[in-house]
N, CA, C and O of each residue as an XYZ file, in Angstrom:
276
protein
N      29.505    309.733    199.550
C      30.598    310.474    198.956
C      31.909    310.175    199.694
O      32.975    310.147    199.079
N      31.832    309.957    200.990
C      33.030    309.649    201.763
C      33.616    308.298    201.371
O      34.815    308.068    201.529
N      32.784    307.420    200.869
C      33.258    306.096    200.454
C      34.263    306.202    199.307
O      35.149    305.358    199.178
N      34.129    307.233    198.478
C      35.067    307.428    197.372
C      36.458    307.795    197.871
O      37.454    307.477    197.221
N      36.534    308.457    199.011
C      37.809    308.938    199.545
C      38.348    308.050    200.664
O      39.356    308.395    201.282
N      37.720    306.946    200.933
C      38.142    306.081    202.028
C      39.559    305.550    201.812
O      40.336    305.479    202.765
N      39.901    305.187    200.613
C      41.241    304.672    200.325
C      42.305    305.744    200.571
O      43.383    305.447    201.085
N      42.004    306.964    200.210
C      42.951    308.057    200.422
C      43.118    308.329    201.916
O      44.233    308.566    202.379
N      42.040    308.298    202.659
C      42.124    308.526    204.099
C      42.908    307.417    204.795
O      43.685    307.686    205.712
N      42.712    306.189    204.370
C      43.487    305.074    204.941
C      44.964    305.241    204.596
O      45.825    305.030    205.450
N      45.261    305.611    203.372
C      46.645    305.832    202.964
C      47.289    306.938    203.793
O      48.427    306.784    204.238
N      46.586    308.050    204.010
C      47.125    309.142    204.815
C      47.341    308.716    206.263
O      48.340    309.090    206.876
N      46.416    307.941    206.810
C      46.564    307.473    208.192
C      47.781    306.567    208.332
O      48.530    306.680    209.303
N      47.982    305.671    207.371
C      49.149    304.784    207.419
C      50.431    305.589    207.237
O      51.430    305.307    207.900
N      50.425    306.573    206.362
C      51.611    307.402    206.145
C      51.969    308.181    207.403
O      53.144    308.285    207.754
N      50.974    308.724    208.078
C      51.230    309.456    209.320
C      51.743    308.515    210.396
O      52.649    308.867    211.152
N      51.180    307.341    210.468
C      51.630    306.353    211.453
C      53.072    305.938    211.193
O      53.867    305.840    212.127
N      53.413    305.697    209.939
C      54.786    305.315    209.596
C      55.744    306.477    209.882
O      56.896    306.252    210.253
N      55.284    307.682    209.716
C      56.137    308.840    209.967
C      56.382    309.106    211.437
O      57.492    309.479    211.816
N      55.378    308.923    212.271
C      55.505    309.274    213.679
C      55.855    308.096    214.581
O      56.358    308.306    215.685
N      55.608    306.880    214.150
C      55.869    305.721    215.010
C      57.345    305.580    215.381
O      57.632    305.374    216.560
N      58.298    305.679    214.451
C      59.704    305.544    214.859
C      60.140    306.628    215.838
O      60.902    306.358    216.766
N      59.667    307.828    215.639
C      60.023    308.925    216.551
C      59.444    308.682    217.936
O      60.129    308.882    218.939
N      58.202    308.259    218.000
C      57.571    307.990    219.290
C      58.250    306.816    219.997
O      58.463    306.857    221.209
N      58.588    305.777    219.243
C      59.283    304.637    219.845
C      60.660    305.043    220.358
O      61.087    304.588    221.420
N      61.348    305.887    219.619
C      62.649    306.358    220.058
C      62.561    307.173    221.335
O      63.418    307.062    222.212
N      61.527    307.990    221.438
C      61.355    308.792    222.649
C      60.980    307.911    223.839
O      61.406    308.169    224.965
N      60.197    306.891    223.594
C      59.771    306.024    224.695
C      60.852    305.039    225.129
O      61.040    304.813    226.325
N      61.558    304.456    224.173
C      62.502    303.387    224.482
C      63.956    303.848    224.561
O      64.801    303.124    225.088
N      64.257    305.028    224.053
C      65.635    305.501    224.016
C      66.152    305.880    225.397
O      65.375    306.236    226.282
N      67.471    305.801    225.576
C      68.045    306.165    226.871
C      67.963    307.675    227.097
O      68.097    308.469    226.166
N      67.742    308.039    228.333
C      67.698    309.459    228.713
C      68.805    309.698    229.724
O      68.668    309.386    230.906
N      69.895    310.254    229.240
C      71.018    310.569    230.114
C      71.412    312.019    229.886
O      72.415    312.281    229.221
N      70.657    312.959    230.415
C      71.012    314.375    230.204
C      72.342    314.691    230.881
O      72.633    314.199    231.972
N      73.122    315.497    230.232
C      74.434    315.864    230.735
C      74.663    317.336    230.395
O      74.435    317.733    229.252
N      75.103    318.153    231.341
C      75.320    319.573    231.027
C      76.331    319.779    229.903
O      76.230    320.742    229.144
N      77.298    318.884    229.798
C      78.296    319.036    228.736
C      77.694    318.748    227.367
O      78.081    319.369    226.377
N      76.752    317.814    227.302
C      76.080    317.533    226.028
C      75.172    318.683    225.613
O      75.023    318.955    224.421
N      74.571    319.353    226.571
C      73.638    320.429    226.267
C      74.332    321.766    226.031
O      73.677    322.738    225.654
N      75.625    321.832    226.244
C      76.354    323.090    226.081
C      76.501    323.423    224.601
O      76.598    322.519    223.772
N      76.518    324.712    224.261
C      76.743    325.085    222.860
C      78.156    324.713    222.441
O      79.092    324.789    223.238
N      78.301    324.312    221.192
C      79.590    323.841    220.697
C      79.944    324.584    219.426
O      79.155    324.637    218.482
N      81.120    325.149    219.408
C      81.576    325.849    218.219
C      83.058    325.527    218.024
O      83.920    326.284    218.468
N      83.349    324.439    217.381
C      84.718    324.014    217.072
C      85.582    323.890    218.322
O      86.779    324.174    218.272
N      85.010    323.482    219.414
C      85.786    323.288    220.624
C      85.982    324.536    221.450
O      86.523    324.459    222.554
N      85.559    325.688    220.951
C      85.703    326.945    221.679
C      84.346    327.389    222.193
O      83.312    326.961    221.679
N      84.342    328.237    223.194
C      83.095    328.871    223.621
C      82.623    329.795    222.508
O      83.430    330.311    221.735
N      81.336    329.998    222.432
C      80.775    330.853    221.385
C      81.310    332.273    221.529
O      81.339    332.828    222.627
N      81.736    332.861    220.400
C      82.291    334.206    220.430
C      81.210    335.265    220.544
O      81.344    336.225    221.304
N      80.142    335.087    219.787
C      79.072    336.068    219.756
C      77.736    335.349    219.811
O      77.672    334.120    219.808
N      76.687    336.128    219.859
C      75.343    335.568    219.870
C      75.020    334.964    218.506
O      75.462    335.466    217.472
N      74.264    333.907    218.517
C      73.845    333.299    217.259
C      72.763    334.123    216.570
O      72.413    333.851    215.422
N      72.240    335.111    217.250
C      71.161    335.944    216.715
C      71.670    337.233    216.074
O      70.874    338.134    215.810
N      72.968    337.344    215.820
C      73.483    338.582    215.235
C      72.960    338.763    213.813
O      72.700    337.787    213.110
N      72.810    340.007    213.402
C      72.240    340.313    212.094
C      73.313    340.250    211.021
O      74.458    340.642    211.245
N      72.928    339.752    209.848
C      73.804    339.708    208.696
C      73.362    340.770    207.703
O      72.186    341.127    207.621
N      74.318    341.252    206.969
C      74.024    342.218    205.925
C      73.305    341.507    204.780
O      73.551    340.327    204.528
N      72.435    342.207    204.102
C      71.668    341.626    202.999
C      72.608    341.199    201.877
O      72.326    340.227    201.177
N      73.704    341.898    201.697
C      74.651    341.551    200.634
C      75.217    340.142    200.831
O      75.527    339.451    199.860
N      75.348    339.726    202.074
C      75.838    338.373    202.355
C      74.897    337.335    201.734
O      75.350    336.371    201.117
N      73.598    337.536    201.898
C      72.624    336.590    201.349
C      72.615    336.655    199.827
O      72.471    335.624    199.171
N      72.764    337.830    199.260
C      72.799    337.952    197.792
C      74.003    337.221    197.208
O      73.878    336.542    196.189
N      75.159    337.350    197.837
C      76.334    336.634    197.359
C      76.123    335.128    197.501
O      76.535    334.364    196.628
N      75.488    334.691    198.591
C      75.238    333.273    198.791
C      74.294    332.740    197.714
O      74.514    331.652    197.183
N      73.261    333.485    197.394
C      72.321    333.061    196.356
C      72.999    333.006    194.999
O      72.768    332.077    194.225
N      73.833    333.991    194.705
C      74.563    333.982    193.427
C      75.529    332.811    193.364
O      75.716    332.219    192.300
N      76.141    332.471    194.482
C      77.041    331.321    194.514
C      76.283    330.033    194.204
O      76.779    329.174    193.475
N      75.092    329.905    194.753
C      74.285    328.700    194.515
C      73.860    328.624    193.047
O      73.864    327.553    192.440
N      73.498    329.773    192.496
C      73.080    329.779    191.085
C      74.239    329.471    190.176
O      74.075    329.434    188.956
């Protein structure tokens, strides 16, 4: 029964390999130059005014959804 699905399994293995190989190669071969300025939060050149975790009113999301529609 597994012989019937062998082509699908090979296809999935190749798809996963194609998906992860460029990322793995980039991590292995890419330059690593950490810099505190690169890792700092950026908001239009200014320091962040508030926390990024602040709560939004539900009406904001409803207006956004209506705008998209």
